[in-house]
N, C-alpha and C positions, 0 to 999 in steps of 0.2 A: 504494500500500500504506500510505501514511502515514495516510490517513483510516480504513482498516481497523483499524490498530493503535490509533489514537486512540479509535475506537468501542469497541474491546475494553477499553481502559483505563477508559472512561466507565462501564462496567458495574460497576466495583468501586472506583473512586477518587472522592474528593470533587472537585467541579468546579474549585475554586481550585488544586488540585495540578496540573491539566492546563493551566491558563492560563499564557501567557507563555513556554512552551517551544517554541522553533523546531525544535530537533533532538529526534528521538524518544529518542535515547540519554540526553538530559538529564532525561527524566521519571523521577522516583523512585517507580516503581510498587511496589517491594518494601517501602518504608517504611510501617510500620503506621499512623502518624499520617495518612497519605494515603488510607487505606482507609475505605470506608463501613462502618457497622455492619451486622451480618449481616442484619437485617430489611430493610435498604435495598438490599442487593445486587440487581442486575438479573439475575434468573435466569429471567425470562419470566413472563408473566401466568398461564399455565396451570399451570406448576410451582409458583408461589407460591400460587395458589388451592388446588391439591391438597395442598400442605404444610400450609396453614392448616386445610383441611377435616379432614385426618388428625389434626392437633393438637387441634382442637375436638372431634372425635369420640372422643378418648382412645386412638386407635390408635398414636400415637407420643407420646413425652414431650418436654417442652421441651428436655431435654438432647440428645435425638436431633435436634431441630430445630437446635440450636446446632452440633452435629457436622456436620450437612448443610451449614449455612452456611459453616462453617470449611473444609470440604472443597471446596465450590464456589469459595470465594475462592482456595484453593490451586490449583485447576484453572485459574482465570482468570489467575493470576500466571504459571503455567507456560506457558499459551497465549501470553501476551505475550512471555515469554522465547524461546519457540520461534519466534514470528513475527519477532522482532528478529534472530534468528540465521539463519533460513532464507529469509526473504522479501526480495526486493530493495526497498530503500528509497531 
């Protein structure tokens, strides 16, 4: 499960924040300075392409894109919290 949690963290954290931590509980995944900017979050190729297409087409605003990225980040943080609490490590 260690690799699963590290992969999950890699979707929203800067690589330097993940390096050098032997214990998963030592990873400071909630600290904002360790988070990637919204446009760099790994939300999947198809999702990112659709989001960009909607933005370029004027169907959504840049503010809505920011809100989506913020909510995606919150989801990923909660997923890591849940994994640390419930999965055997």
